[in-house]
Backbone as JSON Lines, residues from 0, in Angstrom:
{"i":0,"aa":"X","n":[5.11,66.38,6.25],"ca":[4.47,65.25,6.88],"c":[3.24,64.82,6.09]}
{"i":1,"aa":"X","n":[2.54,65.79,5.52],"ca":[1.36,65.48,4.73],"c":[1.69,64.62,3.53]}
{"i":2,"aa":"X","n":[2.83,64.91,2.86],"ca":[3.23,64.12,1.7],"c":[3.58,62.7,2.09]}
{"i":3,"aa":"X","n":[4.24,62.52,3.21],"ca":[4.62,61.19,3.67],"c":[3.38,60.33,3.87]}
{"i":4,"aa":"X","n":[2.35,60.88,4.46],"ca":[1.1,60.15,4.68],"c":[0.47,59.74,3.35]}
{"i":5,"aa":"X","n":[0.47,60.65,2.4],"ca":[-0.13,60.36,1.09],"c":[0.64,59.24,0.4]}
{"i":6,"aa":"X","n":[1.96,59.3,0.47],"ca":[2.76,58.25,-0.16],"c":[2.54,56.91,0.53]}
{"i":7,"aa":"X","n":[2.45,56.91,1.86],"ca":[2.21,55.68,2.59],"c":[0.82,55.12,2.25]}
{"i":8,"aa":"X","n":[-0.16,56.01,2.19],"ca":[-1.51,55.57,1.84],"c":[-1.54,55.01,0.43]}
{"i":9,"aa":"X","n":[-0.84,55.67,-0.51],"ca":[-0.8,55.17,-1.88],"c":[-0.11,53.81,-1.94]}
{"i":10,"aa":"X","n":[0.96,53.64,-1.18],"ca":[1.68,52.36,-1.14],"c":[0.78,51.28,-0.59]}
{"i":11,"aa":"X","n":[0.01,51.58,0.45],"ca":[-0.92,50.61,1.04],"c":[-1.97,50.19,0.04]}
{"i":12,"aa":"X","n":[-2.46,51.13,-0.74],"ca":[-3.46,50.81,-1.76],"c":[-2.84,49.87,-2.81]}
{"i":13,"aa":"X","n":[-1.6,50.12,-3.21],"ca":[-0.94,49.24,-4.17],"c":[-0.8,47.83,-3.62]}
{"i":14,"aa":"X","n":[-0.45,47.72,-2.33],"ca":[-0.34,46.39,-1.73],"c":[-1.68,45.68,-1.71]}
{"i":15,"aa":"X","n":[-2.71,46.4,-1.38],"ca":[-4.05,45.79,-1.34],"c":[-4.46,45.35,-2.74]}
{"i":16,"aa":"X","n":[-4.13,46.15,-3.75],"ca":[-4.47,45.77,-5.11],"c":[-3.63,44.59,-5.6]}
{"i":17,"aa":"X","n":[-2.42,44.45,-5.09],"ca":[-1.54,43.37,-5.54],"c":[-1.99,42.01,-5.02]}
{"i":18,"aa":"X","n":[-2.58,41.97,-3.84],"ca":[-2.98,40.69,-3.25],"c":[-4.0,39.95,-4.11]}
{"i":19,"aa":"X","n":[-5.07,40.59,-4.58],"ca":[-5.99,39.85,-5.45],"c":[-5.32,39.36,-6.73]}
{"i":20,"aa":"X","n":[-4.39,40.11,-7.29],"ca":[-3.75,39.66,-8.52],"c":[-2.9,38.42,-8.28]}
{"i":21,"aa":"X","n":[-2.27,38.3,-7.1],"ca":[-1.53,37.09,-6.76],"c":[-2.48,35.91,-6.65]}
{"i":22,"aa":"X","n":[-3.62,36.11,-6.03],"ca":[-4.6,35.04,-5.9],"c":[-5.1,34.62,-7.28]}
{"i":23,"aa":"X","n":[-5.32,35.6,-8.17],"ca":[-5.78,35.27,-9.51],"c":[-4.73,34.46,-10.26]}
{"i":24,"aa":"X","n":[-3.45,34.81,-10.07],"ca":[-2.38,34.07,-10.74],"c":[-2.37,32.62,-10.28]}
{"i":25,"aa":"X","n":[-2.59,32.39,-8.98],"ca":[-2.61,31.03,-8.48],"c":[-3.83,30.27,-9.0]}
{"i":26,"aa":"X","n":[-4.95,30.94,-9.19],"ca":[-6.15,30.28,-9.67],"c":[-6.0,29.85,-11.14]}
{"i":27,"aa":"X","n":[-5.07,30.43,-11.86],"ca":[-4.9,30.11,-13.26],"c":[-4.14,28.8,-13.47]}
{"i":28,"aa":"X","n":[-3.62,28.21,-12.4],"ca":[-2.91,26.94,-12.52],"c":[-3.94,25.85,-12.78]}
{"i":29,"aa":"X","n":[-3.79,25.18,-13.9],"ca":[-4.74,24.12,-14.28],"c":[-3.99,22.82,-14.51]}
{"i":30,"aa":"X","n":[-4.7,21.74,-14.33],"ca":[-4.14,20.42,-14.57],"c":[-3.77,20.29,-16.04]}
{"i":31,"aa":"X","n":[-2.51,19.94,-16.33],"ca":[-2.15,19.74,-17.73],"c":[-2.87,18.52,-18.3]}
{"i":32,"aa":"X","n":[-3.07,18.53,-19.62],"ca":[-3.71,17.38,-20.25],"c":[-2.73,16.21,-20.31]}
{"i":33,"aa":"X","n":[-3.22,15.06,-20.72],"ca":[-2.43,13.82,-20.72],"c":[-1.17,13.95,-21.57]}
{"i":34,"aa":"X","n":[-1.27,14.59,-22.73],"ca":[-0.1,14.75,-23.59],"c":[0.97,15.6,-22.94]}
{"i":35,"aa":"X","n":[0.56,16.67,-22.26],"ca":[1.51,17.55,-21.58],"c":[2.18,16.81,-20.41]}
{"i":36,"aa":"X","n":[1.43,15.98,-19.71],"ca":[2.0,15.19,-18.62],"c":[3.07,14.24,-19.14]}
{"i":37,"aa":"X","n":[2.79,13.58,-20.26],"ca":[3.77,12.68,-20.86],"c":[5.04,13.46,-21.23]}
{"i":38,"aa":"X","n":[4.88,14.64,-21.81],"ca":[6.03,15.46,-22.18],"c":[6.83,15.9,-20.96]}
{"i":39,"aa":"X","n":[6.14,16.31,-19.9],"ca":[6.83,16.71,-18.67],"c":[7.7,15.58,-18.13]}
{"i":40,"aa":"X","n":[7.1,14.39,-18.03],"ca":[7.81,13.25,-17.47],"c":[8.99,12.87,-18.36]}
{"i":41,"aa":"X","n":[8.74,12.76,-19.66],"ca":[9.82,12.38,-20.58],"c":[10.96,13.39,-20.54]}
{"i":42,"aa":"X","n":[10.63,14.68,-20.63],"ca":[11.67,15.7,-20.65],"c":[12.51,15.69,-19.38]}
{"i":43,"aa":"X","n":[11.86,15.51,-18.23],"ca":[12.59,15.48,-16.97],"c":[13.52,14.29,-16.91]}
{"i":44,"aa":"X","n":[13.04,13.12,-17.32],"ca":[13.88,11.94,-17.24],"c":[14.98,11.92,-18.32]}
{"i":45,"aa":"X","n":[14.71,12.5,-19.47],"ca":[15.76,12.62,-20.5],"c":[16.85,13.58,-20.01]}
{"i":46,"aa":"X","n":[16.44,14.67,-19.39],"ca":[17.43,15.61,-18.85],"c":[18.26,14.94,-17.77]}
{"i":47,"aa":"X","n":[17.59,14.16,-16.9],"ca":[18.32,13.41,-15.88],"c":[19.26,12.4,-16.53]}
{"i":48,"aa":"X","n":[18.8,11.71,-17.56],"ca":[19.65,10.73,-18.25],"c":[20.89,11.4,-18.83]}
{"i":49,"aa":"X","n":[20.7,12.55,-19.47],"ca":[21.85,13.27,-20.02],"c":[22.85,13.61,-18.91]}
{"i":50,"aa":"X","n":[22.33,14.03,-17.76],"ca":[23.2,14.37,-16.63],"c":[23.96,13.14,-16.14]}
{"i":51,"aa":"X","n":[23.26,12.02,-16.04],"ca":[23.9,10.78,-15.59],"c":[24.98,10.34,-16.57]}
{"i":52,"aa":"X","n":[24.66,10.38,-17.87],"ca":[25.59,9.89,-18.89],"c":[26.83,10.78,-19.01]}
{"i":53,"aa":"X","n":[26.67,12.09,-18.8],"ca":[27.8,13.02,-18.97],"c":[28.48,13.37,-17.66]}
{"i":54,"aa":"X","n":[27.79,13.13,-16.54],"ca":[28.32,13.54,-15.24],"c":[28.15,15.02,-14.98]}
{"i":55,"aa":"X","n":[27.4,15.7,-15.84],"ca":[27.18,17.14,-15.7],"c":[25.72,17.4,-15.36]}
{"i":56,"aa":"X","n":[25.47,17.77,-14.11],"ca":[24.11,17.97,-13.62],"c":[23.67,19.43,-13.65]}
{"i":57,"aa":"X","n":[24.45,20.27,-14.31],"ca":[24.15,21.7,-14.35],"c":[22.83,22.0,-15.06]}
{"i":58,"aa":"X","n":[22.59,21.38,-16.21],"ca":[21.36,21.66,-16.96],"c":[20.15,21.2,-16.17]}
{"i":59,"aa":"X","n":[20.23,20.04,-15.54],"ca":[19.12,19.56,-14.71],"c":[18.81,20.58,-13.62]}
{"i":60,"aa":"X","n":[19.84,21.05,-12.95],"ca":[19.67,22.03,-11.88],"c":[19.1,23.34,-12.43]}
{"i":61,"aa":"X","n":[19.71,23.85,-13.5],"ca":[19.33,25.16,-14.02],"c":[17.95,25.19,-14.65]}
{"i":62,"aa":"X","n":[17.44,24.04,-15.09],"ca":[16.11,24.02,-15.72],"c":[14.99,23.9,-14.69]}
{"i":63,"aa":"X","n":[15.34,23.72,-13.43],"ca":[14.35,23.56,-12.38],"c":[13.75,24.87,-11.91]}
{"i":64,"aa":"X","n":[12.76,24.76,-11.04],"ca":[12.13,25.92,-10.41],"c":[13.14,26.62,-9.51]}
{"i":65,"aa":"X","n":[12.92,27.88,-9.19],"ca":[13.86,28.6,-8.33],"c":[14.17,27.87,-7.02]}
{"i":66,"aa":"X","n":[13.19,27.29,-6.37],"ca":[13.42,26.57,-5.12],"c":[14.29,25.34,-5.31]}
{"i":67,"aa":"X","n":[14.15,24.68,-6.45],"ca":[14.98,23.52,-6.78],"c":[16.43,23.95,-6.96]}
{"i":68,"aa":"X","n":[16.62,25.06,-7.68],"ca":[17.98,25.57,-7.92],"c":[18.64,26.0,-6.61]}
{"i":69,"aa":"X","n":[17.87,26.64,-5.74],"ca":[18.42,27.11,-4.46],"c":[18.81,25.94,-3.56]}
{"i":70,"aa":"X","n":[18.05,24.86,-3.61],"ca":[18.3,23.72,-2.72],"c":[19.38,22.77,-3.24]}
{"i":71,"aa":"X","n":[19.72,22.87,-4.51],"ca":[20.63,21.89,-5.12],"c":[21.75,22.55,-5.89]}
{"i":72,"aa":"X","n":[22.93,22.03,-5.69],"ca":[24.05,22.36,-6.57],"c":[24.17,21.2,-7.55]}
{"i":73,"aa":"X","n":[24.92,21.41,-8.61],"ca":[25.16,20.32,-9.57],"c":[25.86,19.17,-8.86]}
{"i":74,"aa":"X","n":[26.78,19.49,-7.96],"ca":[27.5,18.44,-7.22],"c":[26.55,17.65,-6.32]}
{"i":75,"aa":"X","n":[25.63,18.33,-5.68],"ca":[24.68,17.63,-4.8],"c":[23.78,16.7,-5.62]}
{"i":76,"aa":"X","n":[23.33,17.16,-6.78],"ca":[22.51,16.31,-7.65],"c":[23.31,15.1,-8.12]}
{"i":77,"aa":"X","n":[24.57,15.31,-8.43],"ca":[25.44,14.2,-8.84],"c":[25.52,13.15,-7.74]}
{"i":78,"aa":"X","n":[25.66,13.6,-6.49],"ca":[25.7,12.67,-5.36],"c":[24.37,11.96,-5.18]}
{"i":79,"aa":"X","n":[23.28,12.7,-5.35],"ca":[21.95,12.12,-5.18],"c":[21.67,11.0,-6.17]}
{"i":80,"aa":"X","n":[22.23,11.11,-7.36],"ca":[21.98,10.12,-8.4],"c":[23.21,9.25,-8.68]}
{"i":81,"aa":"X","n":[24.13,9.21,-7.72],"ca":[25.35,8.42,-7.87],"c":[25.04,6.93,-8.05]}
{"i":82,"aa":"X","n":[24.0,6.43,-7.38],"ca":[23.64,5.03,-7.51],"c":[23.22,4.69,-8.94]}
{"i":83,"aa":"X","n":[22.43,5.57,-9.55],"ca":[22.02,5.33,-10.95],"c":[23.25,5.34,-11.87]}
{"i":84,"aa":"X","n":[24.17,6.26,-11.6],"ca":[25.4,6.32,-12.4],"c":[26.23,5.06,-12.21]}
{"i":85,"aa":"X","n":[26.4,4.64,-10.96],"ca":[27.22,3.45,-10.66],"c":[26.62,2.2,-11.29]}
{"i":86,"aa":"X","n":[25.3,2.13,-11.34],"ca":[24.64,0.97,-11.92],"c":[24.51,1.07,-13.44]}
{"i":87,"aa":"X","n":[25.0,2.16,-13.98],"ca":[24.96,2.41,-15.42],"c":[23.52,2.34,-15.97]}
{"i":88,"aa":"X","n":[22.61,2.92,-15.23],"ca":[21.21,2.95,-15.65],"c":[21.07,3.92,-16.82]}
{"i":89,"aa":"X","n":[20.49,3.44,-17.9],"ca":[20.27,4.25,-19.1],"c":[18.77,4.52,-19.2]}
{"i":90,"aa":"X","n":[18.41,5.77,-19.1],"ca":[16.99,6.16,-19.14],"c":[16.54,6.58,-20.53]}
{"i":91,"aa":"X","n":[17.38,6.45,-21.53],"ca":[17.05,6.97,-22.86],"c":[15.8,6.36,-23.46]}
{"i":92,"aa":"X","n":[15.43,5.15,-23.06],"ca":[14.23,4.51,-23.61],"c":[12.95,5.27,-23.27]}
{"i":93,"aa":"X","n":[12.99,6.11,-22.24],"ca":[11.78,6.85,-21.87],"c":[11.37,7.83,-22.96]}
{"i":94,"aa":"X","n":[12.27,8.13,-23.88],"ca":[11.95,9.05,-24.97],"c":[10.86,8.5,-25.88]}
{"i":95,"aa":"X","n":[10.76,7.18,-25.96],"ca":[9.79,6.57,-26.87],"c":[8.72,5.74,-26.14]}
{"i":96,"aa":"X","n":[8.82,5.69,-24.83],"ca":[7.86,4.9,-24.05],"c":[6.81,5.82,-23.43]}
{"i":97,"aa":"X","n":[5.68,5.26,-23.12],"ca":[4.62,6.01,-22.44],"c":[4.69,5.72,-20.96]}
{"i":98,"aa":"X","n":[4.81,6.76,-20.14],"ca":[4.83,6.52,-18.7],"c":[3.47,6.02,-18.22]}
{"i":99,"aa":"X","n":[3.51,5.14,-17.24],"ca":[2.29,4.64,-16.6],"c":[2.19,5.33,-15.25]}
{"i":100,"aa":"X","n":[1.11,6.02,-15.0],"ca":[0.93,6.68,-13.71],"c":[0.34,5.69,-12.72]}
{"i":101,"aa":"X","n":[0.99,5.56,-11.57],"ca":[0.5,4.64,-10.54],"c":[-0.49,5.34,-9.61]}
{"i":102,"aa":"X","n":[-0.52,6.66,-9.66],"ca":[-1.47,7.47,-8.9],"c":[-1.99,8.58,-9.81]}
{"i":103,"aa":"X","n":[-3.17,9.05,-9.52],"ca":[-3.71,10.18,-10.27],"c":[-2.81,11.39,-10.06]}
{"i":104,"aa":"X","n":[-2.59,12.21,-11.08],"ca":[-1.83,13.44,-10.88],"c":[-2.51,14.3,-9.8]}
{"i":105,"aa":"X","n":[-1.69,14.89,-8.95],"ca":[-2.21,15.72,-7.87],"c":[-1.8,17.16,-8.1]}
{"i":106,"aa":"X","n":[-2.79,18.04,-8.1],"ca":[-2.56,19.46,-8.31],"c":[-2.9,20.22,-7.04]}
{"i":107,"aa":"X","n":[-1.93,20.96,-6.52],"ca":[-2.14,21.83,-5.36],"c":[-2.22,23.25,-5.89]}
{"i":108,"aa":"X","n":[-3.44,23.74,-6.05],"ca":[-3.66,25.07,-6.62],"c":[-3.02,26.18,-5.8]}
{"i":109,"aa":"X","n":[-3.11,26.06,-4.47],"ca":[-2.61,27.15,-3.62],"c":[-1.1,27.31,-3.71]}
{"i":110,"aa":"X","n":[-0.39,26.21,-3.9],"ca":[1.07,26.27,-4.0],"c":[1.54,26.25,-5.45]}
{"i":111,"aa":"X","n":[0.62,26.0,-6.38],"ca":[0.99,25.91,-7.79],"c":[1.89,24.72,-8.06]}
{"i":112,"aa":"X","n":[1.59,23.58,-7.42],"ca":[2.44,22.39,-7.53],"c":[1.67,21.23,-8.17]}
{"i":113,"aa":"X","n":[2.39,20.44,-8.96],"ca":[1.85,19.27,-9.62],"c":[2.73,18.08,-9.27]}
{"i":114,"aa":"X","n":[2.11,17.0,-8.76],"ca":[2.85,15.8,-8.37],"c":[2.45,14.66,-9.3]}
{"i":115,"aa":"X","n":[3.47,14.0,-9.86],"ca":[3.26,12.86,-10.75],"c":[4.05,11.67,-10.24]}
{"i":116,"aa":"X","n":[3.4,10.53,-10.15],"ca":[4.07,9.31,-9.66],"c":[3.71,8.17,-10.59]}
{"i":117,"aa":"X","n":[4.73,7.42,-10.99],"ca":[4.47,6.3,-11.88],"c":[5.74,5.54,-12.23]}
{"i":118,"aa":"X","n":[5.73,4.93,-13.4],"ca":[6.85,4.09,-13.81],"c":[6.88,3.95,-15.33]}
{"i":119,"aa":"X","n":[8.04,3.54,-15.81],"ca":[8.2,3.1,-17.19],"c":[8.49,1.61,-17.11]}
{"i":120,"aa":"X","n":[7.65,0.82,-17.73],"ca":[7.79,-0.63,-17.69],"c":[8.78,-1.05,-18.76]}
{"i":121,"aa":"X","n":[10.05,-1.03,-18.39],"ca":[11.1,-1.4,-19.34],"c":[11.83,-2.63,-18.84]}
{"i":122,"aa":"X","n":[12.6,-3.21,-19.7],"ca":[13.38,-4.4,-19.37],"c":[14.85,-4.09,-19.53]}
{"i":123,"aa":"X","n":[15.71,-4.57,-18.74],"ca":[15.49,-5.5,-17.64],"c":[15.09,-4.8,-16.33]}
{"i":124,"aa":"X","n":[15.08,-3.46,-16.35],"ca":[14.8,-2.7,-15.14],"c":[13.6,-1.79,-15.37]}
{"i":125,"aa":"X","n":[12.65,-1.82,-14.47],"ca":[11.53,-0.88,-14.49],"c":[12.02,0.42,-13.86]}
{"i":126,"aa":"X","n":[11.61,1.55,-14.4],"ca":[12.01,2.84,-13.86],"c":[10.83,3.46,-13.13]}
{"i":127,"aa":"X","n":[10.95,3.56,-11.8],"ca":[9.92,4.19,-10.98],"c":[10.29,5.66,-10.79]}
{"i":128,"aa":"X","n":[9.3,6.54,-10.85],"ca":[9.58,7.96,-10.7],"c":[8.52,8.64,-9.85]}
{"i":129,"aa":"X","n":[8.93,9.71,-9.23],"ca":[8.03,10.64,-8.56],"c":[8.58,12.03,-8.86]}
{"i":130,"aa":"X","n":[7.75,12.86,-9.45],"ca":[8.17,14.18,-9.9],"c":[7.25,15.24,-9.31]}
{"i":131,"aa":"X","n":[7.83,16.34,-8.92],"ca":[7.07,17.47,-8.4],"c":[7.43,18.68,-9.24]}
{"i":132,"aa":"X","n":[6.42,19.34,-9.76],"ca":[6.61,20.52,-10.6],"c":[5.95,21.72,-9.93]}
{"i":133,"aa":"X","n":[6.53,22.89,-10.2],"ca":[5.95,24.14,-9.72],"c":[5.65,25.01,-10.93]}
{"i":134,"aa":"X","n":[4.5,25.65,-10.91],"ca":[4.15,26.58,-11.99],"c":[4.95,27.87,-11.78]}
{"i":135,"aa":"X","n":[5.78,28.2,-12.77],"ca":[6.6,29.4,-12.72],"c":[6.46,30.12,-14.06]}
{"i":136,"aa":"X","n":[5.91,31.3,-14.02],"ca":[5.76,32.07,-15.25],"c":[4.96,31.37,-16.32]}
{"i":137,"aa":"X","n":[3.95,30.62,-15.93],"ca":[3.1,29.92,-16.9],"c":[3.68,28.61,-17.41]}
{"i":138,"aa":"X","n":[4.81,28.17,-16.84],"ca":[5.43,26.9,-17.25],"c":[5.61,26.01,-16.04]}
{"i":139,"aa":"X","n":[5.53,24.7,-16.24],"ca":[5.82,23.75,-15.17],"c":[7.32,23.54,-15.12]}
{"i":140,"aa":"X","n":[7.91,23.82,-13.95],"ca":[9.35,23.66,-13.76],"c":[9.58,22.62,-12.67]}
{"i":141,"aa":"X","n":[10.59,21.79,-12.86],"ca":[10.91,20.72,-11.92],"c":[11.22,21.29,-10.54]}
{"i":142,"aa":"X","n":[10.58,20.74,-9.51],"ca":[10.79,21.18,-8.14],"c":[11.34,20.04,-7.27]}
{"i":143,"aa":"X","n":[11.04,18.8,-7.67],"ca":[11.54,17.63,-6.94],"c":[11.55,16.42,-7.87]}
{"i":144,"aa":"X","n":[12.53,15.54,-7.65],"ca":[12.66,14.38,-8.53],"c":[13.2,13.19,-7.75]}
{"i":145,"aa":"X","n":[12.53,12.05,-7.93],"ca":[13.0,10.78,-7.39],"c":[12.85,9.76,-8.5]}
{"i":146,"aa":"X","n":[13.96,9.09,-8.82],"ca":[13.96,8.05,-9.85],"c":[14.68,6.85,-9.28]}
{"i":147,"aa":"X","n":[14.0,5.72,-9.29],"ca":[14.56,4.49,-8.73],"c":[14.38,3.34,-9.72]}
{"i":148,"aa":"X","n":[15.43,2.56,-9.92],"ca":[15.24,1.34,-10.71],"c":[14.49,0.32,-9.87]}
{"i":149,"aa":"X","n":[13.61,-0.41,-10.49],"ca":[12.86,-1.45,-9.8],"c":[12.88,-2.72,-10.63]}
{"i":150,"aa":"X","n":[12.35,-3.77,-10.07],"ca":[12.27,-5.03,-10.79],"c":[11.15,-4.96,-11.81]}
{"i":151,"aa":"X","n":[11.47,-5.31,-13.03],"ca":[10.46,-5.36,-14.08],"c":[9.54,-6.53,-13.8]}
{"i":152,"aa":"X","n":[8.23,-6.36,-14.02],"ca":[7.32,-7.48,-13.81],"c":[7.66,-8.62,-14.76]}
{"i":153,"aa":"X","n":[7.45,-9.85,-14.33],"ca":[7.77,-10.98,-15.21],"c":[6.9,-10.95,-16.46]}
{"i":154,"aa":"X","n":[7.53,-11.27,-17.58],"ca":[6.8,-11.29,-18.84],"c":[6.41,-12.73,-19.13]}
{"i":155,"aa":"X","n":[5.12,-12.94,-19.34],"ca":[4.65,-14.28,-19.65],"c":[4.8,-14.51,-21.15]}
{"i":156,"aa":"X","n":[5.13,-15.7,-21.52],"ca":[5.33,-15.99,-22.94],"c":[4.01,-15.86,-23.68]}
{"i":157,"aa":"X","n":[4.11,-15.26,-24.85],"ca":[2.92,-15.09,-25.68],"c":[2.07,-13.9,-25.3]}
{"i":158,"aa":"X","n":[2.46,-13.16,-24.28],"ca":[1.64,-12.01,-23.91],"c":[2.04,-10.8,-24.74]}
{"i":159,"aa":"X","n":[1.07,-10.0,-25.02],"ca":[1.31,-8.8,-25.81],"c":[1.87,-7.71,-24.92]}
{"i":160,"aa":"X","n":[2.66,-6.8,-25.49],"ca":[3.15,-5.69,-24.7],"c":[1.99,-4.81,-24.25]}
{"i":161,"aa":"X","n":[2.19,-4.04,-23.15],"ca":[1.1,-3.18,-22.69],"c":[0.64,-2.22,-23.79]}
{"i":162,"aa":"X","n":[-0.65,-2.02,-23.87],"ca":[-1.2,-1.11,-24.86],"c":[-0.87,0.32,-24.52]}
{"i":163,"aa":"X","n":[-0.65,1.12,-25.53],"ca":[-0.37,2.54,-25.33],"c":[-1.66,3.25,-24.94]}
{"i":164,"aa":"X","n":[-1.5,4.35,-24.27],"ca":[-2.66,5.16,-23.9],"c":[-3.24,5.75,-25.17]}
{"i":165,"aa":"X","n":[-4.54,5.56,-25.36],"ca":[-5.19,6.07,-26.56],"c":[-5.87,7.38,-26.24]}
{"i":166,"aa":"X","n":[-5.78,8.3,-27.17],"ca":[-6.4,9.6,-27.02],"c":[-7.84,9.51,-27.51]}
{"i":167,"aa":"X","n":[-8.76,10.04,-26.68],"ca":[-10.16,10.05,-27.07],"c":[-10.42,11.25,-28.0]}
{"i":168,"aa":"X","n":[-11.18,11.0,-29.02],"ca":[-11.51,12.09,-29.97],"c":[-12.76,12.77,-29.55]}
């Protein structure tokens, strides 16, 4: 009986020691810089585009966070994006375009989540997106995705294209 108590006490100490390390891991989640945000958005939409073009949503599903994978099958993702497929929406232009954020990126430190909302101003269709990422093993992994085609704003004759985001030195 004495050994059982010692083992239980030792286990309790390990649990108590583990709790601060979990809190420290959550505190290490930091807002990615502007370049990383652009890469996250582009990579997610390119992966979605590949899925739409091939009809194979496995890579999109498998590259997501564990909760995303658990909630979605490849077939379910295919159904979710059936409208984009039916409309033959091609997202490949996002590879060379700069996303415009319509809201400031939102970071939830306690859940390790990053929310990005914005659009790609393309013609003839504007691409609106909302993406949710979860920090998993030091990497941002897709946790939620919404992509909708929208009406592109009218282009006035003689107007210059929107300026790219400039990096401050």
